[in-house]
C-alpha positions in Angstrom: 64.9 46.6 -11.9 64.0 43.0 -12.0 60.5 42.0 -13.3 58.1 40.8 -10.7 57.6 37.1 -11.4 54.7 35.4 -9.7 55.5 32.1 -8.2 53.4 29.1 -9.4 50.9 27.9 -6.8 51.6 24.5 -5.3 48.7 22.1 -5.2 48.4 19.4 -2.6 46.5 16.3 -3.3 43.6 17.5 -1.2 43.3 20.8 -3.1 44.1 19.3 -6.5 40.5 19.6 -7.6 40.3 23.2 -6.7 43.7 24.0 -8.4 42.6 22.2 -11.6 39.1 23.6 -11.9 39.2 26.7 -9.7 36.3 25.2 -7.8 36.4 23.9 -4.2 36.8 20.2 -3.7 33.9 18.2 -2.3 36.3 16.0 -0.4 35.4 15.7 3.2 32.0 17.3 2.7 28.7 15.6 3.5 26.5 15.3 0.4 22.8 15.5 0.9 21.1 12.4 -0.7 18.6 13.0 -3.5 15.1 12.8 -2.0 13.1 9.9 -3.6 9.3 10.2 -3.4 7.6 7.6 -1.3 5.6 6.3 -4.3 8.9 5.7 -6.2 10.4 4.0 -3.2 7.3 1.7 -3.0 7.6 0.8 -6.7 11.3 0.1 -6.3 10.6 -2.3 -3.4 7.9 -4.0 -5.4 10.3 -4.5 -8.4 12.9 -5.8 -6.1 10.6 -8.4 -4.5 8.8 -9.3 -7.8 9.3 -12.7 -9.3 9.0 -13.7 -12.9 7.3 -17.1 -13.3 6.7 -18.9 -16.6 3.1 -19.8 -16.8 0.7 -21.4 -19.3 -2.9 -22.6 -19.2 -3.3 -25.8 -21.3 -5.9 -28.4 -21.9 -5.2 -31.8 -20.5 -6.9 -35.2 -20.3 -8.3 -34.1 -16.9 -9.5 -30.7 -17.8 -7.5 -27.5 -17.8 -4.0 -27.4 -16.3 -2.2 -24.3 -15.2 1.5 -25.1 -15.2 4.0 -22.6 -13.7 7.8 -22.8 -13.4 10.2 -20.6 -11.5 13.9 -20.5 -12.0 14.2 -23.5 -9.6 11.5 -25.8 -11.1 7.8 -26.4 -11.5 6.1 -24.5 -8.7 2.4 -25.1 -9.7 0.3 -27.6 -11.5 -3.3 -26.7 -10.9 -6.3 -28.6 -12.4 -9.8 -27.4 -13.0 -12.5 -26.5 -15.4 -12.9 -22.8 -14.9 -9.9 -20.8 -16.3 -10.7 -17.8 -14.1 -10.9 -19.9 -11.0 -7.6 -21.6 -11.7 -5.8 -18.3 -12.4 -7.3 -16.8 -9.2 -5.9 -19.8 -7.3 -2.5 -19.2 -8.8 -2.5 -15.5 -8.0 -3.5 -16.3 -4.4 -0.5 -18.7 -4.1 1.9 -16.3 -5.8 0.7 -12.7 -5.1 4.0 -11.1 -6.0 4.6 -13.0 -9.2 4.7 -11.5 -12.7 3.4 -14.1 -15.2 5.4 -14.5 -18.4 4.9 -16.9 -21.3 7.0 -20.0 -21.3 10.3 -20.0 -23.2 11.5 -23.0 -25.2 13.0 -24.8 -22.2 9.9 -24.3 -20.1 7.7 -25.4 -23.0 9.4 -28.8 -22.9 8.9 -28.9 -19.1 5.2 -28.1 -19.5 4.9 -30.9 -22.1 6.4 -33.3 -19.6 4.0 -32.1 -16.9 1.0 -32.8 -19.2 2.4 -36.3 -20.0 2.6 -37.0 -16.3 -1.1 -36.4 -16.0 -1.7 -39.1 -18.7 0.8 -41.5 -17.0 0.9 -40.7 -13.3 2.8 -43.8 -12.5 5.9 -42.5 -14.2 8.5 -40.5 -12.3 8.6 -36.7 -12.9 11.5 -35.7 -15.2 11.5 -32.1 -14.0 12.6 -30.4 -10.8 10.1 -29.0 -8.3 9.9 -25.8 -6.5 7.0 -26.6 -4.1 6.6 -23.8 -1.6 5.0 -24.3 1.8 5.6 -24.4 5.5 8.2 -26.8 7.0 5.4 -29.2 8.0 3.8 -29.1 4.6 7.1 -29.9 2.9 7.6 -32.9 5.2 4.1 -34.2 4.2 4.8 -33.6 0.5 8.1 -35.4 0.7 6.3 -38.4 2.4 3.7 -38.4 -0.4 6.5 -38.6 -3.0 7.7 -41.7 -1.3 4.4 -43.6 -1.9 5.1 -45.9 -4.8 3.0 -45.7 -7.9 0.0 -48.1 -7.7 0.1 -48.0 -3.9 -2.0 -45.9 -1.5 -1.7 -44.8 2.1 -4.1 -43.3 4.6 -3.7 -39.9 6.2 -2.9 -41.6 9.4 -0.1 -43.6 7.7 1.4 -40.4 6.4 1.2 -38.8 9.8 3.1 -41.7 11.3 5.7 -41.6 8.5 6.6 -38.0 9.3 6.8 -38.7 13.0 3.5 -36.9 13.9 1.0 -39.7 14.5 -1.6 -37.3 16.0 -1.5 -34.9 13.1 -3.9 -36.6 10.8 -6.0 -33.5 10.2 -2.9 -31.4 9.6 -1.7 -34.0 7.1 -5.1 -33.7 5.3 -4.8 -30.0 5.2 -1.2 -30.2 3.8 -2.5 -32.5 1.1 -5.2 -29.9 0.2 -2.5 -27.2 0.0 -0.4 -29.2 -2.4 0.6 -26.8 -5.3 1.8 -29.4 -7.7 -0.8 -32.0 -8.6 0.3 -35.5 -9.7 4.0 -34.8 -9.3 3.3 -34.6 -5.6 0.9 -37.5 -5.5 -1.7 -36.5 -2.9 -4.1 -38.5 -5.0 -2.6 -41.7 -3.5 -3.9 -40.8 0.0 -7.2 -42.4 1.0 -9.4 -42.6 4.1 -8.5 -45.3 6.7 -11.3 -47.5 5.3 -9.8 -47.3 1.8 -12.5 -45.2 0.4 -11.9 -42.0 -1.6 -11.8 -38.8 0.3 -11.8 -35.2 -0.8 -9.3 -34.1 -3.4 -8.3 -30.5 -4.0 -9.1 -30.8 -7.7 -12.2 -33.1 -7.5 -12.8 -36.7 -6.5 -13.4 -37.7 -10.1 -9.9 -36.6 -11.1 -8.5 -38.5 -8.1 -10.3 -41.6 -9.1 -9.0 -41.3 -12.7 -5.4 -40.8 -11.6 -5.6 -43.9 -9.4 -7.2 -46.0 -12.1 -4.4 -44.9 -14.5 -1.9 -46.3 -11.9 -3.8 -49.6 -11.8 -5.5 -49.0 -8.4 -9.0 -50.5 -8.0 -11.3 -47.9 -6.6 -15.0 -47.8 -6.0 -17.0 -46.3 -8.8 
């Protein structure tokens, strides 16, 4: 009598997992996703939208200067006397930003920004990341085209950007300028040539113009 020999089981590719492990394969089965709590989802979205910006508050010849740089360039140069007010202005402009201290590269850029305050007639040696509406960016570009030592009126700037009736909107765009001196809104005067308002104080505007050799009323 011949011994009863059991034939080996044949395993197809589809059942290979079951043959090797003795457990059913998950192929072709729907896998329920792991439930993520809403709070964790919110934190994940916040992290995904967060931006790290190098930031420093330094003394300058015109008071305190908050200088900030993104991966694209200097995104803020804010002037003032009250550190809390300057930092509040920065947080309002960049609500999702995480402030970090400047690395070696940014430290050199920040030094150049401070030097620009002392010599506003010189050209910026750093890139800019000025953020605003399309209209604001048009105004800011027009401001950068005003030569050092020269001035323009708000009406002049409005005509240059092809919006001659937008004088008030131009003034508002100047007030919203996030990068003082590098975007020279201090070179814009009233139509009669007198000093008008300046986001960081008329005295600072006068000082910057005088450093460029512009005669202004005391």
